[in-house]
C-alpha positions in Angstrom: 101.9 43.5 114.0 101.6 39.8 113.0 100.0 37.4 115.4 100.2 33.6 114.7 97.2 31.6 116.0 98.2 28.0 116.7 95.7 25.8 114.9 95.5 22.3 116.4 91.9 21.7 115.6 90.3 22.8 118.9 89.7 26.5 119.0 87.7 29.4 117.6 90.6 30.4 115.3 88.4 32.2 112.7 86.7 34.4 115.3 90.0 35.2 117.0 91.6 36.1 113.7 88.7 38.3 112.8 88.9 40.2 116.1 92.7 40.7 115.8 92.2 42.1 112.3 89.4 44.3 113.5 91.8 46.0 115.9 94.5 46.5 113.3 96.7 43.4 113.6 97.6 40.8 111.0 96.4 37.3 112.0 97.9 34.2 110.6 96.2 30.9 111.4 98.8 28.1 111.2 99.3 24.5 112.1 102.9 24.6 110.9 105.4 23.9 113.7 108.1 26.1 112.0 105.8 29.1 111.8 104.9 28.7 115.5 108.5 28.3 116.5 109.5 31.5 114.6 106.4 33.6 115.5 106.9 37.0 117.1 103.5 36.8 118.9 101.3 33.7 119.6 97.7 33.0 120.5 97.0 29.5 121.9 93.2 29.0 121.6 91.3 26.0 122.8 87.8 24.5 123.3 87.2 21.0 124.7 88.9 18.6 127.1 92.4 18.9 128.5 93.8 15.5 127.4 92.2 15.8 124.0 93.9 19.3 123.6 97.3 18.1 124.8 97.1 15.1 122.5 96.2 17.3 119.6 99.1 19.7 120.3 101.6 16.8 120.5 100.3 15.0 117.4 100.3 18.2 115.4 103.9 18.9 116.3 103.1 22.2 118.0 103.8 21.4 121.6 107.6 21.7 121.5 107.6 24.8 119.2 105.2 26.5 121.6 107.6 25.7 124.5 110.6 27.0 122.6 108.8 30.2 121.6 107.7 30.8 125.2 111.3 30.2 126.4 112.8 32.8 124.0 110.4 35.4 125.3 107.7 35.5 122.6 104.4 36.9 124.0 101.9 34.1 124.3 98.2 34.5 125.0 96.3 31.4 126.0 92.5 31.5 125.7 90.1 29.2 127.6 91.4 25.7 127.2 94.6 27.2 125.7 95.1 29.0 129.1 94.7 25.7 130.9 97.1 23.8 128.6 99.8 26.2 129.6 99.7 24.8 133.1 101.4 21.7 134.5 98.4 19.3 134.8 94.6 19.1 135.1 92.1 17.2 137.2 90.2 16.7 133.9 92.8 14.3 132.5 96.1 12.4 133.1 98.4 13.9 130.5 100.9 16.6 131.5 100.3 20.1 130.2 102.8 22.4 128.5 104.2 23.4 131.9 104.8 27.0 130.9 103.6 28.2 134.3 103.5 26.6 137.8 100.0 25.5 138.7 97.2 23.1 137.8 93.6 23.0 136.6 90.7 22.1 138.9 87.0 21.4 138.4 84.3 23.6 139.9 82.4 21.8 142.7 78.9 20.7 141.7 75.8 19.6 143.6 74.2 21.0 146.7 74.3 24.8 146.8 77.1 25.1 144.2 76.4 27.3 141.2 75.7 25.6 137.9 78.5 23.9 136.0 79.6 24.8 133.4 80.1 28.4 134.2 78.5 29.9 131.1 77.7 33.5 130.2 78.8 37.0 131.1 80.7 37.7 134.3 82.9 40.4 135.8 86.6 40.3 136.5 88.5 41.9 139.4 92.0 43.1 138.6 94.7 41.9 141.0 97.8 43.5 139.6 99.0 45.7 136.8 98.9 43.6 133.6 99.6 44.5 129.9 96.2 42.9 129.1 94.1 45.4 131.0 93.9 49.1 131.7 93.9 50.4 135.3 91.1 52.9 134.9 88.8 51.0 137.3 86.2 50.2 134.6 83.8 47.4 135.3 85.0 44.8 132.7 82.7 41.9 131.7 83.6 39.0 129.5 82.0 35.8 128.1 82.8 32.5 129.8 82.2 28.8 129.0 84.1 26.4 131.2 83.8 23.7 133.9 87.5 23.8 135.0 89.6 26.7 136.3 93.3 27.5 136.7 95.0 27.5 140.1 98.3 29.4 139.8 101.3 28.0 141.8 102.6 31.5 142.4 99.9 34.0 143.5 102.0 36.8 141.9 101.0 35.4 138.5 97.3 36.1 139.1 96.2 39.1 137.0 92.4 38.9 137.6 89.8 36.8 139.4 86.1 36.1 138.9 83.4 34.8 141.3 81.4 31.7 140.3 80.6 30.1 143.6 84.3 30.5 144.5 86.9 33.1 143.4 88.9 31.7 140.6 91.8 32.9 138.3 90.2 34.4 135.2 93.5 35.8 133.9 97.3 35.4 134.6 100.4 37.3 133.5 104.0 36.3 134.0 106.6 38.0 131.9 105.7 37.1 128.3 103.1 34.6 129.2 99.4 35.5 129.5 96.2 33.6 129.8 92.5 34.3 130.0 89.7 31.9 130.9 87.0 33.9 129.1 86.6 34.2 125.4 87.8 37.7 124.3 86.7 37.0 120.7 83.1 36.8 122.1 83.4 39.7 124.5 82.7 42.7 122.2 84.4 45.9 123.2 86.2 44.5 126.2 87.6 41.7 124.1 88.6 44.1 121.4 90.5 46.2 124.1 92.3 43.1 125.3 93.5 42.1 121.8 94.5 45.7 121.1 96.6 45.6 124.3 98.1 42.2 123.4 99.2 43.6 120.0 100.9 46.5 121.8 103.0 44.2 124.0 
């Protein structure tokens, strides 16, 4: 199974590709809009600020091909900032997101008794529904996070998993062919490998 990884200059594309290959997939890192538009499976990575990410997607010509691929039912996995870019907007910036899902991106509260921001390190997820990304065996799953903003889904039915960091936030969503994870599966060892294996099987 071939997975195209959208390369717009703001993601751990090499690490993601290595993890996909490790679980038996073929990973293609590409910044070519035609390849993204014609892909059969897509990963949208991302590290950095929301507006910078959206600007890079637009300037690279990948924003519209991503929207078209999502609209025709291609499985898409957003990772970290990539997950956030799939939403409508963010408190971090003023540019609109891809708008693939209803919802926005919000900043963790800081100061006072609030936990440290950014949320960094290993944390658990709590599954909220059956999702292709996770098994339902009740195993205690832990993933690696680095972020200061979190997704708020417009439709609660989209929430696949949540995590606690001061507040309960959406750490994964699934809606049809669209999936997103706030953590970094490429840095999450066996649980990350399991997630990529499941994404390949969708």
